[in-house]
C-alpha positions as CSV (number, residue, x, y, z in Angstrom):
1,M,62.1,14.7,0.7
2,T,58.3,14.7,0.4
3,K,56.0,14.7,3.3
4,N,55.5,11.1,3.1
5,A,58.9,10.2,2.9
6,Q,59.4,12.4,6.2
7,R,56.3,10.1,7.8
8,A,58.0,7.3,7.2
9,I,61.0,8.2,8.3
10,S,59.4,9.6,11.4
11,A,56.9,5.7,11.7
12,Y,60.6,4.0,11.4
13,V,62.5,6.2,14.0
14,Q,59.4,5.8,16.5
15,T,59.6,2.3,16.1
16,G,63.7,2.1,17.4
17,I,65.1,1.5,14.2
18,E,67.4,4.0,13.4
19,T,70.6,3.1,11.1
20,G,70.4,4.2,7.8
21,V,67.0,6.5,7.8
22,P,68.7,9.8,6.8
23,E,70.2,8.7,3.7
24,A,68.1,6.3,2.5
25,D,65.8,6.8,-0.7
26,S,62.0,6.4,-0.8
27,H,61.7,2.6,-2.0
28,R,64.8,2.2,0.6
29,L,62.8,3.7,3.4
30,I,60.0,0.6,2.6
31,Q,62.6,-2.0,2.6
32,M,63.5,-0.9,5.8
33,L,60.2,-1.1,7.3
34,F,59.9,-4.3,5.9
35,E,63.5,-5.0,7.3
36,G,61.8,-4.1,10.8
37,L,59.0,-5.5,11.1
38,L,60.6,-8.9,10.2
39,A,63.0,-8.4,13.3
40,A,60.1,-7.2,15.6
41,I,58.0,-10.9,14.6
42,A,61.0,-12.8,15.1
43,D,61.3,-11.1,18.8
44,A,58.0,-12.0,19.4
45,R,58.6,-15.4,18.4
46,V,61.6,-15.5,20.5
47,K,59.8,-14.0,23.7
48,L,56.9,-16.2,23.0
49,A,59.3,-19.5,23.5
50,A,61.2,-17.9,26.4
51,G,57.3,-17.5,28.2
52,D,58.0,-13.6,28.1
53,I,54.3,-12.3,27.9
54,P,55.5,-8.6,28.5
55,G,58.6,-8.8,25.7
56,R,55.8,-11.1,23.7
57,G,53.4,-8.3,23.8
58,Q,55.9,-5.3,23.4
59,A,57.7,-6.6,20.0
60,I,53.9,-7.8,18.5
61,S,53.0,-3.9,19.6
62,K,56.2,-3.1,17.7
63,A,55.5,-4.7,14.1
64,I,52.0,-3.2,14.9
65,A,53.2,-0.3,14.8
66,I,55.8,-0.6,11.8
67,I,52.6,-1.4,9.7
68,E,49.9,1.3,11.1
69,H,52.4,3.8,11.1
70,G,54.7,3.3,8.7
71,L,53.5,0.8,5.6
72,Q,49.5,1.5,5.5
73,P,50.1,5.3,5.6
74,S,52.9,4.6,2.5
75,L,50.0,3.7,0.2
76,D,48.5,6.1,-2.2
77,T,45.3,4.7,-3.3
78,E,44.8,7.2,-6.2
79,K,47.6,6.0,-7.9
80,G,48.0,2.6,-6.7
81,G,44.0,2.1,-7.0
82,E,43.4,-2.0,-6.3
83,L,46.7,-2.7,-6.1
84,A,47.0,-0.5,-2.8
85,E,43.7,-1.0,-1.6
86,R,44.7,-5.1,-1.7
87,M,47.9,-4.3,0.1
88,N,46.4,-2.2,3.0
89,A,43.7,-5.8,3.3
90,L,46.5,-7.6,3.3
91,Y,48.3,-5.5,6.1
92,S,45.2,-5.5,8.3
93,Y,45.0,-9.1,7.8
94,I,49.0,-9.1,9.2
95,I,47.7,-7.1,12.1
96,T,45.0,-9.4,12.6
97,R,47.2,-12.6,12.7
98,L,49.7,-10.9,14.9
99,L,46.9,-10.1,18.1
100,Q,46.0,-13.6,17.3
101,A,48.9,-14.9,18.1
102,N,49.5,-12.6,21.3
103,L,46.4,-13.2,22.6
104,R,46.3,-17.5,21.8
105,A,49.8,-17.6,22.6
106,Q,50.3,-19.7,19.4
107,E,53.3,-19.1,17.3
108,D,51.4,-19.8,14.1
109,G,50.2,-16.6,13.7
110,L,54.0,-15.0,13.8
111,N,54.9,-17.7,10.9
112,E,52.0,-16.7,8.7
113,A,52.8,-13.3,8.8
114,T,56.5,-13.9,9.0
115,R,55.7,-15.8,5.1
116,L,53.3,-13.0,4.4
117,V,55.6,-10.3,5.0
118,S,58.8,-12.0,3.9
119,E,57.2,-12.2,0.3
120,L,56.3,-8.7,0.3
121,H,60.0,-7.5,1.4
122,A,61.1,-9.9,-1.7
123,G,58.8,-8.7,-4.0
124,W,59.2,-5.0,-3.0
125,K,63.0,-5.9,-3.2
126,A,63.0,-6.9,-6.8
127,I,60.6,-4.4,-8.3
128,K,63.4,-1.7,-8.2
129,T,65.4,-3.6,-10.7
130,V,62.5,-5.0,-12.6
131,E,61.1,-2.9,-15.9
132,G,57.6,-1.2,-15.0
133,G,58.4,-1.7,-11.1
134,E,57.3,2.1,-11.2
135,N,54.0,1.0,-11.8
136,I,54.1,-1.6,-8.5
137,R,56.2,1.8,-6.4
138,D,52.9,3.9,-7.7
139,A,51.1,2.3,-5.2
140,M,53.3,3.3,-2.5
141,R,53.7,7.3,-2.1
142,A,57.2,7.2,0.3
């Protein structure tokens, strides 16, 4: 297992989502990070609706941790070049929207983050079966 895959596993475990990690390949690990991120954002939405300010903050912090300690470190800017750089910028934008949603107690940022991550997740799932998908996976080094 590569050092990057180990780092992704560590980030995944640290965010509290452990099922299936030991058996996962690097492609599946990234998929699981997206799933954990979507779950954390959904939890933040529930906490926002319930008026649970500390819970909302914890859920958003968890979502941000998944991005900062799992998804962003998995990017390989050498192999991935411009695509990896754009992905990093998108991850940073999603973090900004999550922080704004928390600070303003507004669902708009959570909705946008969910939409963006859902699109990334769907694309990531699809590249495993698409010819040439290895080029896209090269942008990620998990």
